[in-house]
N, C-alpha and C positions, 0 to 999 in steps of 0.2 A: 571554572564556573562558566555557563553559557553567556551570562550577562557581561562578562569580562571581554570576551572576544566572540561576538556573533558573526557567523559567515552568511552573506546575503547573495542570493541569485536574483538577477533581474531579467525580466522577459518583456519585450515590447509587443503588446497584443494588438498590433495595427493602429498605434497612435499617430498623432501628427508629428511626433518627435519633439514636441515642446516640453513635455514632461521628462522625456528621456535625456534631453540636454540638461535639464535641472538635476536629474539624478547623477549624471556625469560631473556636474559642478560640485556636488557633494564630495567627490573624490579629488578635487583640484586643491591647490594650496590654500585658497581662501577658507575653505571649510575643513578639508583634510580629515574626513571621518576615520581614516585608518589610524590616526593618533588616539582615537578612542577605542581601538581594537575591533572595528568594524571592517571586515574584509569582503571584497567583491569576488565571490567564488564563481567558477565556470562549470562546475559539476554539481547537479542537484543532489548527489549523494553526499556532498560534503557541506551543504547548507543548512541552515537553521531557519532563515527567513526568506520567504518568497515575495519580491517586490514586483508587482505587475502594473504596467502602464497600458493604457488603451482599453477598448471594449472587447466583448466576446462576440465571435461570429462562428459560422460553420467551419471556416477553413482553420482557425486556430484552437478551437474548443478542446480537441483531443490532445493537442500539443501541450496546452496549459495543464490539463489533467494529468498527462504523463510526467511532466516535470514534478508536479506535486506528489504523485504517488511514489516517484523515485526518491524523494526527500525522506530522510529518517525521522521518527518521531522522537521528541516533540518538534513541532514546526508551527510557524506562524505565517499568515498571509497578509500582506499590507498592499491595499489598493491605492495606487497613487494617481491623483488626478480625477477630475469629474467623469471623464470617460470610463475609467476603472471602477468608480463608485457607482454610476448609475447608467452609463452609456452616453451621457452628455448630450450634445446636440445631435449625435448620430443615433439616439435611442430608438427613434421611429423608422429607421432605415430598414428595408426589407430583410437585409443580410446580417443585421445586428440583433443578437440576443439580449444585450443589455450590459450590466456590470459584471464584475468578476464573481460576485455572489450568486449569480445564476448557476454556477457550476461548481464553485468551491466555497467552503466556509471561510469568509473574510474576518479577520480578528481586528484589523485596524483600518480606518478609512482616512485618507488624507486628500481633503477637497482642494480645488484650485484649477485654474486653466491659464497658464500652467501653474502646477504646484511649485511653491518656492522651495529652494534648498533647506531652509530653516524648518519648513513645515515637514518635509521628508525625513529630516534627521529627527524631529520630534516624533513622527510616526513610528520610525524605527525604534526610538527609546520606549515608546508605549508597548510596542511589539515585545521588547525584552522582558517587560513585566509579565505579559501574557505567557511568554516562553517558559519563564521560571515557574509560574503556577502550573503550567502543563507538565513540567518536568517533575515537580513535586508529586502531582497526581499519579504520573507514571511509576515513580519510585514506590509510592504507597501501594499501588496495585501490584507491583512485582513482589513487594514484601508479603502481600497479602494473598499469595498464590493459593493458599488453602480454600480461599473463597471461590475458586474456579469450580464451575459445574459443566458437565457434559450431558446434554439432553438432545432429544430429537428435534431436528429443525422443522420449521413450517414454510410454506411457500413464500410467505411475507418476509422471510429472512434472506431470500434469494439476492437482492441488491447488496446487502452487507457481506454475504459470503463471497460473492463475485469480487468485491473490492479487495478482501483479504486474499483471495485466490490470486489476483494479479499482481499484488504486492509480493506474495510469497514466491511466485515463480520468476521474478525478476532476476534473482541471484542464479538460478539455473540457466536462464537465458544468457547472463554474463559468461557463465562457465564455457558455454559452446558458441558464444557470439551469434546466437540465433534468436531473434525476438519474434519469430513466426511460430513459436510453440502454441499449441492448440489451447492450453489454459489461459494464455495471454490474449488470444484472439476470440475466445468464446464471448458471445453476447448475452445480455440478460434474458432475452427470450429463449435462447437455447438452454441456459441454465435452468430457467423455469420449466422447460419441457422435460429436462432430466428428473425433476421432482415426480414426474408421472411414472418414471421407470425404476427409480432408485430411492433408497432411504438415505437421508442426510442426518448426520449428527453435528452439533455445533458446540464449541467450547466457549463459554461465556464467562466474562470477568467484569464485575461492576456494570452489568447491563450492556456490555460491549462484546461482540463476536470477536474473538481473537484466533480461532481455528476452526476447521471443519473437515469432515470425511464423508465420503459417500459409499454405499454398499448395496449389493443386490445378490440374491440367491439364484443359482443355476443348478438344480438337482440337489446334490449333497455338498456343493462347493459354495463358499461364500467369497465373493470377489469384492475386494477393497479398492477404492479409487481416490486419488488426490487427497492426500493427507496434507492439508495446508495449515500453516501457523504464521500469523503476522510476524514480520521480521523483528519487531520490537520484543516479542515474547518467545523467541526461539531459544533453545538451550534451557528451558525451564520445566521440561518434562510433559509439555502439553501434548505433543504427538503421541508419546507413550499412553497418556490417559485416553486419547481418542481411540488408539487401537485396542486398549483394554476394554473400553465400552463396547466396541464392536464385537469383540470375542465373547463378552458377557452376554450381550443382547442376542447373539446368534450362537449360542452354545450347542445347538442341535446340529450344526454343520460338522461334516467330517474332516474338512480341511478349509484353510483360509489361503487366498492367493491375492498377490498384488505385484506391481513392477515399479522400478525406479530406473533412472538413467545411470549409466555405468560410472560416470564421474561424480555422482551425488554421495560423497563418502559418508557425509553425516547420516543420510537415510540408510545407507547400507549397514553402517555400524549400529544404528537403532534396531533395524529389522533382525540382524544376527544376534544382538543383545537379547531380543525378546523371543528367541527360539526359531526364527524363520531361516530357512536355508534356500539357496537359489538352485533352480533346476533348468533354466533355459536362458540363453542370450538371443537377442534379435536385433538386427540392424535396421534402423529406422531412417537413416541419413547417412551422408558421407562421414560426418563426425560424431554421430550419436547412436548409442545402442541401448536397448532395454535389457535389464536384468530381471527375470521373473523369480519371485520368492514364494515359498508356500510353507504352511505350518499345519502339521496333523493335529487334530483335536483329541487330546487324550480321553475326554468325556465321551466322544462320539463312538 
C-alpha cells in the first residue's frame, strides 16, 4: 500500500535553504522518517509525493512542471515553507511568480519560515491520506472503463490534450534518450493552431481527458497523427477505441495512414492487430526511424 511506504522527491525552487535544511533534518537520526517507510527518491518516476521548497520563478517553472509530469499517478504535491505556499517575502519581486500553486495543483501546505521538521512530517502524513483517496479514485475509474467516451474535441480542450501528449511521449523519449521530440516541444499556441487544420478526438473518462488523436483528409486518404494515452490508462484499449472512432467517422476514406517510431513495439503490435501493415521506413535521426502503416478501407 502507498501509505505504508511513500517515496518522496524534494526540489529546492530557489529557497534560502532554511526549509531545505529542515527537510534534511527529517532524514537524520532524531526524526528518521525512513523508519516510517518514507523514502527520499532521486527519480521522479519512482516518487509518490513531490516536496517543494522555495518560490516559483521563470528560471525554475519548467523544471518544476517537468518533474511533476514525470511522476506517475496518483501523486501529491506538498508545498513546504511560506515561500512555496505564497512566495513569502519575495512575492512582490519582479522575477517571482508566487507559490507553487501558481503552476501546480498543491494538495498540502506546510507553513513556516523555516518550516519545522515536525510540521514537514505532518504535511507528508496529510499527503498520504490525499494519495490514498486519489488511488481509490483511479482504481474506480479503471474498473469503470465502460464509462469511457470518445468524442470530437474542441479548442478549449487544447491545454488538457497537450498535457496528456507530453506525458504520453515521455516513454518514447526514454527509449531513444531524445527529449527533443516534437510532441514534447510543442507549445499550446502551436497545438491550438493545429485545430484549424485537423480534427481532434478525445477519450474522456469521468470528465477527464485521458487520450487523444488528430486526423485530416487529403484526397481519399485519411491521415492519423499522435495517438496519445495518459500513462496511467495505457494497456486498457483506449488507443484501439480512438482508432476505431477515427475509422468510423471517416468511413468514406479509401485508406488510412499513420506512422510510429521503429522501437515503439506496443504501437506496432496495436496497429498490426487492427489490420494495418507497414509500407515504408524513413530515417529521421541517427537513432530513430519512422515506420509508416496503412490500412485499406473495405467499405471504400
